[in-house]
N, C-alpha and C positions, 0 to 999 in steps of 0.2 A: 834901444835900437831893436827893431822888429826883425824876426826871422824871415827867411824867404818862405814863399808859399809851399815850396817843395819840401822844406824842412818840417813845416807844420803837418803836411800830409804824411810824411814818413813817420812822425811820432804817434799817429793815431792807429788804434787797432782796426782790423778789417770790419768787425761788427758795427763800428761806429758809422762807417760809410753805408752799410746796409740799412741801419736805422734812419740815417738822414735821407737816403734814397726813398725809403718807405714813407717817411713823412712828406716828402715832396710829391710822391704818388697820391697820397691821401688828399693833399691840397689840390691836386689836379682833378680828383674825383668830385670835389666840392664845386667845381665850375659847371657840373652837369646837374640837371634836375634829379631829385631823388624822393623816395617815399620814406617817411618816418612814422613809426607806430607811436600812438599817443601813450601807450603803456611804457615804452622805453623812455620817453620824455618825462613821464611821472617818476620812474625809478631814479633818473639822474637828479631830479629836483629834490625828491625826498631823501636821497642819499647825501646830497650836499647839505641839506638843512640838518640832518641827523649828525653828520660829521662836524658841522659847525657848532652845534649844541654840545657835543662831546668836547670839542676844543675849548669852548667857553668855560667848561668846568675847571680847566687848568688855570684860568685867569685869577690872579690873586687879589686884584683890586677892582671890584665891581661895585658901583654905586648907582643911584637913581639917575644921575646925569649920564652915565655911560649907557645905561639901559634905555633911557629915552632917546639918546642919540642913535642907538641901534634900531629902535622902532621907527624913528623918523626916516633914517636912511633905507629901512626896509620898505616903507610906504613909497618913498621916492624911487627906489629901485624897481618896485612893482610897476609903477607908472612908466618908467623908462623901458622896462622889459616889454610891456604891453605895446608902447609906441614903436619899439624896434620891430616886433613881430608884425605889427600892422603895416609896415612899409615893405614887407617881404612878399606880399601878394600870395599868401598861403591859400590852398584849396584843399578841402576834405574830399576823400573818396567816398562816394555815396554807398551807404550800407556798411561801411567798415569804420573802425576807429583809427584811421590813418590819414596822414597829411602829405600832400605833394609840396615840396619846397623847390623853388627855382634855384638854379645854380648862382653862385656868387664868386667873383674873381678877387675878392679882397685877400683871402688867405694865400692865393698864389703869389701875392706880393709881400705879405707879411712874413711868412715862414722863411723863404730864402733870405730875406733881409736880416732876420734875426740870426740865421745860420752864418751869414757873411760877417755880421758885426761881432759875433762870438769869436770867430777865428781871426778877424782882423785886429780886434782889441783882445788879445790873448789874456791879458791880466784880468783876474777876477775882481769884481767889486766886492768889498766886504762891508758888512753892517755890524756895528758894535751895539748890541742891544743894551749893554750896561751904560752907554752914553746917554740914553733917554731915561728919564724917571719912569718908574713902573706904571704910574698913573697915566701918563701920556701914552705909553705904549699900549696899555689896555684899552684906552679910549680909541686910539687909532685902529686897533684890532677889531673892536666892537663896531666901529663905524664901517670899516671895510666888510666885515661879516654881514652886517645888515644890508648894505648895498648889494653885495653879491647874491645873497639869498633872495632879496627882493627882485633883482633882475631875472633870476631863474623862475621865480614864482609868477611874475608878470607874464613871462613868455608862456608858461604852462596855462595860465588862466586864458590868455588869448587863443592859444591852440585848442583848448577845451571848447571855447565859444565857437570857433570855426567848425569843429567837428559836430556841434549841436545845430547850429543855424546856417552854416554854409559860408561862402559859396562852395558848391559841390562840383565834382568832376566825375565822369564815369570811370569805373574800374578798368575798362578796356583801353583807355587812352594811355 
């Protein structure tokens, strides 16, 4: 039996509501056009790849099949990241290494839905890693790592291409 909504609200600390409110405010900001520096995009991609490589050092069962799966998913993710950014109608600012990104309404639906589902289904889902053999867990981890790093790399490559060849917009706009 689920608790009432008022009981769930009463159990939460005040800072939790401030954090959720700030997340919803950030999702509102994504609906407006914004300017992104190419350098900040590069930092996020290189940080993700570096952290993924550090995490891969903890994997105990790495073989050529897992590495090849990671490489294939990296290439697939790069193509998907390129394709994703190509649909965003990005424009570079002339003379600067910055991009103008149109707003998107997808996060304004996703984040509140996740927050609602988290509070509606209060019970946490647990994952028992010991239930999977370590070989399968490592293969899954390397597959997801390759896909994620590829997505970010494809986005970065497309953004770099836009900054070099255009389309351009004036800095005053």
